[in-house]
N, C-alpha and C positions, 0 to 999 in steps of 0.2 A: 813855516814850521813857528816862529816867533812865537806866532800864541797858542801854537798847541804847547808851547816852552811854559808862555805864563799858564796858559793853564795848567799845565803839571806842577807848580810851585805850589798852587793856590790850591793845588788838590790833597800835596805835602806838607801844607800848613794849613790845612783843614784836618789832618789825622794826628799832627802833634797837641792841636789844640785840645785842651781837656776839655768833656763835656760839663764840666764842675770846677774848676780852679779851685784852689788853698784862696783862704778868705785871708787881710792881714789886715791883722785890727791899730792904727797911730791915734794915737792922747795929742791930741794939739793943744798947748797946758790954754799957749797965748791968749785963740782963737779963740779958746770954751767951742771946737769941735771933734767933733772923731771920722777918721778920714777911711775908708774900708778903702784899699784895693784888691785888684785880681792880682795875685801871685805867679800866674803864669805871662802876662803880658806886662807886667810893673804898670799897669794904668789905673786911676782912680779910678771905682765903678759908684759909689756912694757917699757924702758928706753929711753926718749926724750932728742937726745946731744941738750942744751941750748946753749950758744956763754962765757959770764960770770961768772957772777953772778944774778938769781934767790932769788928773796926774795917773793911777797906779789901774787896775783893772784886775780879775779873777776869774777864774773860769769853776764853778757852781761842782761838788763833787759829783751828781748826777750826768754833769754836760749839758742841761740843760738851757743852762743862763747862760750868758759872758756880763759880769758884774762890774761893772763903769764908775768909779763912787768918781764925782765932782768934788773938790773940797771946798772950794768957795760957795756954790752955792745949796752946799748941804742936801747933796742928794744924792743915791745909789740906781742909777739906768739901769734894769735887765734887760739883759739883750739876745735876746736869738741869735746865737754865737754863725748860723749858717743859711741866716739870711741879711742879719742887719736891723731887724723890727726890735724895732722898746717897746716890751710886754706888759713893760710897769715902771713905775718908779716911786722910790720909799725915801720919805726921809730919812735923815742921818746925822748926824753933828760931824761938822767938818770930817768930814771920809777924805782922810790925803793917802796914807796905805790902806790896803787891807788881807787880810786870807785864809782860809782855811783849815782846822786840825782835820790832823792825817788824815785821823776817824770821824773827820765832816759830822763831829756835831756842835765846830763850835766856828762861828768868826768873827775877826780878831777884827781891830780898825782901831791904828794909829793914826791920832789927830796934831798935827802938826804943828798948827795955830796955837790949837783951846788946850794942850799939855795936859791933855789925856787917853789914856788907852781902852777903848768899849769891847767888854766881851759877849757876844751875840750866842744868842739859842741860833743855830746853823738855819732851821728847820722854818724861822720865822718871817724875818731875823725879830725875834724878841730882847730886849738888851737886860743884859745877867747882872754887867755889873762895873762900873765907872772908876778909874782909879787914877787918880790925880800924878801926873808926874813931873820929874823936876823942869823940861826945859826939850823940849824942839821931837816925841817919840815921834819917827820917822820907818822905818822899815822892820823887817818880822823874820823870825823863824822858829820855827818848830822841835823838839825835839821825836824823833823817831816814836816812843808811846805814846806821844798829845796829849803826857801830862803837865808840859810847863812852853812859857812862849819865851822868846828871849827879840829882844826890840833896841834896838840903837836911839837912843838919845844922842842928837847932836848939840843942843845946848850945853851940857852939860860933862859931853864926851865920857860917857859911856854905854855897859850892857845896863840893861836890868835882866833880870831870870823874875815871872809872875805864874804863879801854879795855876793851872786852868781848874784844876781840884778843888783850891782852897777861895781861889780867885783875887790872893794876896800877894802882895812881893814878896821875893827869895831873897833877893840879894844886886848887889850892883854894883861893880866892876871900869875900873878908869880901864881906856884904851889907848886916847887919843882926838886931837882938834877932828872934831866934827865927821862920827863914826854916822855908813850911810847905808850900804847894803850888808846883807849878815847872810850865812847856810851857814846848813850844821854836815858836819863833810867825818864822816867816822871818829865818830864820838869829842870831836871840836866843834867849835864857833871860827868861821872866819869873816874876820868885817874888813870892808872897807871906811879908810880912812880917809876924809877928804880933805883935810887940813895938813897933810901928808899924800906921801907918793907909792906908803904902803898901804899892801893887806894887813891883815896880824891874825895871830893865831893864838885864841884863846881857852881853857879849859877852865869847859863847865866846872865839873867839879872841884876847884881852885881857886878858878878866878883870875888864875895867873895869864901874863899872856908868852908864850914858849915859842915864838919865834916869829919871823917878818916877812913879807914876802913883796920884794921895792918890784913896782908895774911903772909910775912913771906920775907927774903930779895929778894933783885930784882920783886921786883913790876911789872907785866907785859904786860902782855895784859887780857880782859876782853870778857866773851859773850853771853848774855841771852841765855837760854836752849831752843828748839822751842815748848818747852810747855808753856813757858813763867811760870814755879812754882820753877826758879832758877837763878840764875846768874854765873858762872861759872869763872874765873882768875885763873892767875896761879903768880908761883911767882920761876924763872928763876932761882935763885940762890940758895936758899933753898928747890926749888924745889918740889913746892909743888902745887896741885891744890885745891883750896877752892871753896867749895861752899856759895854763900850767900844768905840767904833772899832776894827778890827781893820789899816786902812792908818793911821791919825794914829794911834792908842791911847791918842785924849782919850775920857774919860769922856761917852757918851752924855746918860746917862740915871742914876738912882738910886730905886729902890724900896724904902721901910720895910718889913721881912720883920721882922715880931716874934720872940725866942725863939733867936735864934744859928743863922744861918746857916750850914750846914757843905760838905756835899756836894753836888752837883746832879747831872742825866744827866735824857736830853731823849729823849721820848715821838716817836712818828712824826710826829707834826702838828707837833712844833715845840715843845711845847708842856716847860715847866721841871717838876721835880721836886726837892726839894732839903727834906736833912733839919733841921729845928731843933732842935737841939741840945739847948740846954738847954729846951727844952716839953715834947717826949714829944710831940713833933708832926712831919708834913715837909707840905709847903705844894709845892701844883700853883697852877704861875702860867704867866698865858696872856700871854708875850714881845713881844705888839701894847699890849696894855688896861693891862698892867700888873696888872691882878687877879687875887687870890688866892683861895683857899681852903686850908683845912687839917686834916689826920688824923691823928686819932688810933695814934702806936702804941707802942712800947717807952719803955722807959728811955733814956736818953742815943744818941738812937739817929745815927748817923753817916757810913758810907758804904752806899749805893746804885745799884742797878743796871736796867733799866725793861729787858724780853723781848718786843720787838715781837714779841707772836700773831698781830697783828690790828691794825690801826691802828682811832683809833672814827671816830662818821662826822660827829657833836657839834661 
């Protein structure tokens, strides 16, 4: 009878286990490695060596390549997101943060160490323009019409607007000490101010701050949930995950998430995967209950991406 029960349990587990689970990519910046985890088992299935310091990553507009930026190694890895195989590598000057314009025409790269923003033809990538910036260009967001990219400048405490048509700066506005994550939200820019406990709401037309959103010390990055029902923000110093109402911009809930939450990604079921920068772990968070579990990865995990090969059933 016990043997039959064990066999039945194995069959149930096999039935619940997807044939091809989602993959979770984690950039271990201090280790200079890329962890790939099976999202169903939460086990690391592969670790790819990088060069010196990987921080951010982005999926190409056609979904074919996952671009992983090694800022210290001055290269971008073009990875097959379904397998983790490295297709090719490109020499790029200090790629710290990177993103594609909404129309898919431009790849913009922020160089934190070299104080420059590079604009590439996304099909090349071919360098179209290099702009020298005041100090420490960090994160970026685009206007929906793909005409302007907005870049946070951590060293100067400002946000810079750059035209993707003329490839020239348009304006620069003060926002606070050490601005980091930035998104476009309904005609406004929401910016994390790491040197404070607030996100600020910046009007790009007037270049004025209209309000602040307190989330906790080290306000860092912010991401819209896939269903549009919430904005999720991290405070890296106070170790919190904040759920923000997208209509009122009021904080609905704070989830204490020890370890310094940094970047986040969402799986097809709406769960949140967050890197815990100081703990060498990532967290898998249920946004409904606020419950979470943590998984060991490499040292100083930063960027994170979920490739949805198949949504989990549990």
